[in-house]
Phi, psi and omega in degrees: 000322176296315182294326178297309181298318180297321178298315184293324179293324179291317179290329182272359184293138177275122175256108182283132176291149181298139184287140176287326186076167186290328177302312181294324180292322179296317179297315180296318179297316180297316180299318181298312182298318183291313185295314186271346186249348178286126180295146187293330183256021176303123180244213180205147181259125179234152181238148178202169176261024180271182174216165180238120182230128175216155190257351176206153180295128181098353180294125184051032179075011178270141178225145181119218182244157178302132179265090185223172178289125179243165195287341186215180181212172176271106183280344181202159176057037178268347188287079181215168168266140184231154171215144181277104184296322188282340179268109184258111182281151178269176170289155181142212183231134177286128181248317184214154172237132178240140172205151178257127178249142180215171176060061183281353187292330182261009187260122174263183185301323182291314182296338180285352176272121179231138177253113177283139188219158169235126180247141181249115182300137174251314175205100183289347175286343185280308352271142172235138179222158177250132179283120180247354177200143179206141176214120177277132172233155179240121181274151177284135183274349185263002173284129189255358183235154179297142181224143173266129180250140182233124176254122179260137186250130183267333182264175179271108172258099190290134174248155169239154183302130182107347177303154178239145174273148181207186179194164175230125168275121177288331181253182183284341176259132182255101187285345177294122184286153179205177172220152179287137182214118187297329186263008183236115188259133175232108185269156183228155181231121178289106183280340185049039177078001176253106186291136179290147178259158176299134183098347185277144178266129185236138172260115185271157182294142180289333173286157186216161173262119179285099193201159174229115181270152180280076178214147178207165177230155172253129183236134173264105187285344182268348180282149179235155176192178181271112182292343177274355178277083184281143184266136184300154176285171182298322182297320179295324179294321179294322178296319178297316180297319182294320181293318180295323182291318180297322177295319183291318178295320175299324179292320179292324176295321181292320175300317184294319180294317184282348184291000000 
């Protein structure tokens, strides 16, 4: 009888798992926030004093305009969405976006915000296009020399033949340099301070700026993807990050209370 009770006592003994401690909880919380809140197509913006020059569309996968220093920039009334009518993108996957920025002396923090965009034509006679990809970047305002910026994309952003490259200047100054060109049309859409979201249909102004901006994209024509898989805008990414962070903090608080 004694042996039976002793056996029951051994089997019924509660073994507490080792405590993580607050350091362990903080580490798990950080890992959770990073893993679940980092956008899948998060890339990176790099700056250099190089340029991108190509002599035909599609050369080395490049489409658009030569990314070189051009004579002027938009000193005022730039806060619009723009698309390059003459650059017709092929099907494939978007890999990089290149642009040349200049004249930082007139650029405030708002004008340093640029939204890189891909527009899909719905009716070019209007013209109306749908925003299918967007990425916001922030330029340094203290740079005093022209710089070429490259945004690299890690995820598959699928393009269809006919897509157009575009961008939005958030401020009144447009730092991407350009030159006037009579045969090159760049249309604009007056956002009135309301940034277009991915999936939104926009009607652009019928008038255009006869210009060629220092912007190009790199396209992998052999890659495939779902062109209907629209990527969320930067605002949506921030909301996702915030919700994940709140959940992670709540998780750490729960660990602390139960410890």
